[in-house]
Structure formats: structure tokens, C-alpha cells
N, C-alpha and C positions, 0 to 999 in steps of 0.2 A: 730040432728043426729050426727054432729061432736062430741058433748059432750059425747054421748053414746059410740061412737067408741073409744074416748080417754079414757073413764072410763073402758071399756072392755080391752083395751090395757094395762092400768096401772094394772088392776086386774091380767091379765095374766102374766105380768112382775113380779109382787109381788109373784105369785105362783111359778114361775121358780126360783126366788131368794131364796125363802124359801126351795124349794126342794134341791137346790145346797148347801145351808147352812147345811141342815140335812145330806146330803150325805158326807160332810166333817167332821162331828162330829162322831168319832168312838164310837161304842157301848162298854160300860164298862162291862167286865166279872163280873158275880156275884160270889164272892169268898166265900160267906157264906156256911157253911157246913163242912163236914169231908172229908179230902183228905189224901191219903196214897202214900208213895214213898219208893222205895228201892234205896239207894244211894251207888254207888261204890266209896269207899274212899281210898285215900292214906294218911297216917297220921304218925305223930311223937308224942310221948307222949300220953296223954289221956285227955278226957273231961268227964263230967257227962254222956253224951249220948254214948260215945265210950271210956270206961275206958281202961287202959293198959291191963286189964285181959280179954277184949273182944276177942272172937275167931277171929283170923287173920292169915295171911300168911306173912312170912318175905319177905322184898324187900330191901336188903341192910340194912341200918340202919333204914328203915321205915317199916310200916306194911300196908298190903292190907286187906280190909274187906268190906263187904256189910252190911249196917245198914238200918233197916226199921224204917221209921218215920211216925207218924200220926199227921196231922195238923188239929186243930179244930178252924175254923174262926167263931167267934160268932157275929161279927158285921161288918157293912160296911156302909160308907156314901160317895157316889160318888166314887171316885177312891181309897179312903183310907179304909183299912180294918185291923182287929185286932183279935187276938186269942192266942192259945197256941200250943206247940209242945210236943209230947210224943214219947218215944222210950222204948225199953225193960228195959233200965237202968235208965231213968230219966223221970219225969212227970212234966207237967205244965210250961214249959219254955215260956217266953214272945215272941210273934211274932207280929210285926207291919209292915204294908206294904202299897204300893201304886201301882196302875196300871199306866203305862206310858201314856203320852198325846195322843199317836197314838193308844192306846189300844192293843198293841202287846206284851208288856213285863210286868212282875211284878218285884218289888224290895222289899225285906223283910229283916228286921234286927231282930235278936233275942238277947238273953242274951250274946251269945258268937260267933255268926256267922252271915254271910251275904248270902242271897240267891238272885240270879237273874234267871228269868225264861222267856222262850218264850212261849206265849200262842198258843197252837196248835188248840184247839177248846174249847168249853164251859166246857168240862170235863177233859181236858188233858193239862198239862203244862210241858215242858222240863225244868228242873232246874239244876243249878250248885250251890254248896254251898262251902263257904270257911270260915276258922277260922284261926286266927293267935294270939297266946298267948305267954307269956314269956317262957313257958316250953312245949308248944304243938302247933301243926299246922295240918290242914287237908284241902284237897280239893277233891271234887267229884261231879259226875253228875248222874242224873237219871230222871225218869218220875214220875210226881205227877198226880194221878188220883182221880177224885171226887168219893166218895163212895155214892151209891144210896140205 
């Protein structure tokens, strides 16, 4: 009887430990699919996605504009994901990213920009993007929504 009690106790302890371990491992968002965002930018100069001729409003020596982006993430393995970005002015820019260890953030680099985002839910990410080049710079934020 003592061996049975000891075995049951060890089994229960193992189940509690497994449950605690799984509770500490955050779920990784599935980034695959098409996402869209409207980013409110302040910029200087131009880039392929936001050329100097893009519709904008003056802000001192800078310009204010809102640009629509489409992200197509074709693959994901664990936290890492990859795909492309399109806008009205440029197509097929590289996007590679990772989900943070706590599962609350995304970090993405492209051909010319860096994106950081806060995961709101499985279909919504608040993002900020920045670019710094020798003759251009921009920063802006918006909401990235999964397209269904």
C-alpha cells in the first residue's frame, strides 16, 4: 500500500509540474497569411514604398502621409517567419521576423526598415516602423490586421 500511495503521489506531482511548465510557455502567434496596415508616417526624402512624389502634407522640412502596406507571410517555423511587403508604389520587399520569447511582440526587418509590434490578439498587431537611410528617414505607427 505505501508503494501505491508513493506512486500515485509521484504521478500527481509529475502532472502538476507538466501543467506548470506548459502554462509558462507562451503560445506563438501564427503569422502566416496576408496582413494589411495603414501607417501614419513622418518622413524626409523618399523610399520605394513612399517616393518623394507620394501624396503628403508639409510639416516643416518633413512630410506627413499615410501609407497602406500589405504583408504576405508565406512561412513560419516556431517563432521565425518570412514573406514580402507590398505597397501602391513597390512590390515584393523582403520581410523576415521573429516573435519574442514571451509571445507578446514581433520584430521584423525588411530591405530598408525595421518593424516592432505589440500582439493585441491573433488577428491584430500594433506596429511601429522606422527607416534611416543616407538621404531619407521615416517613422510611423499603425495597426496590422490579418485578412480573412
